N, C-alpha and C positions, 0 to 999 in steps of 0.2 A: 632615752634620756631618761635612768632612775631619781629621785630624791636626794638621795646622798652626791653622786656626782652632780650635781643640780646645786643643788649646797656650795660642796667643791667650790663650783664656777662661782658664785657669790663672794666666795670668801679671795678668791684671785683678780674678782674686781672691785670689793674693799679693799686690794689692798695698790687700785692705782688713786684709787680715790685718795687712802694717806693722809686723811687732816694731820696728824698729827707730825709726819715728812719722817717715821724710826722706819721703814721697809726696804730705802736702799741700805742700809747701813746693817739691821739686822743682815740679811744676804750675805754682804761684804767682809760681818763676823760670822758669816759660818750660821750663823742661831734663823730657829722657823721662826717665817716670818708672820707670827700669827698674830700680834697684833688685835685684829679688828674679828678675826672667828666669831667671837661671841654673838656678835653681833649679823650675824650671815642667818642665825635662823628667822631671826624677828623680818627678815628681810626676805628673807623668801618665799616664809607664809605671805606678806605682804603685793609680795610678786604674783603672788599664786590666785589671792583675790582681788586681783584684778588691780592694781591701783593705777594712777598716773603717772607721768615723772613725776611732773609737779608737786601732786602728793610723797611719794618717795624720796622728794627730794627735802620736805618738810622734814618726818623723818631722820630721816638723815642727821639735818640743821639741828636738829633735839640727840641728836646721840654725840655729835661735836662741842654745843654747847650746854647740853645741859650734863651729860655725862664723862664728856671728855672735861668738858673745862674751857671749853679752846670760845674762841670769838666767834662771828657767826662769818659766812662767806655766804650766803647764796649762790651767786653763781657755780661757782666750785663743786657744793650740796646739787644744784641741779645736772649739770652738767656728768658729774655720775653718774644722778638716777640715770639720766636720759638712754648712756650705756645700760644701765640697767635691765630698766627697760628695754632695747631695742633688740635685746640677747634676747630676753622669758622671749621675747614676741615671735625672732628671729625660730627661736628651738620650737615655736610652739607647729610656725607655720613649717619647721620640716619636719616634724611629730605626723604632720596630716597624711593620708593616704590621697596620692594623686592616682 
């Protein structure tokens, strides 16, 4: 998987995170669900640098509270970070030669 495809997958997982709760409405209205796409490059780099789910959850929490002005939700951010890291690790495992 190339870096562009990886970032697109990160975008999809960030849509699942959806802290603002807008993705279903955007899809329903036929609009591009790109609310969190601007965060994907940073999340992708963080994953590539070998982050833990806990450290990525802190990053997601900063996006949520500082960038979006939302209340903190550590458990939701940790769940999303765990999905992101699990996907990243499985992607690495699939790329390893057998």
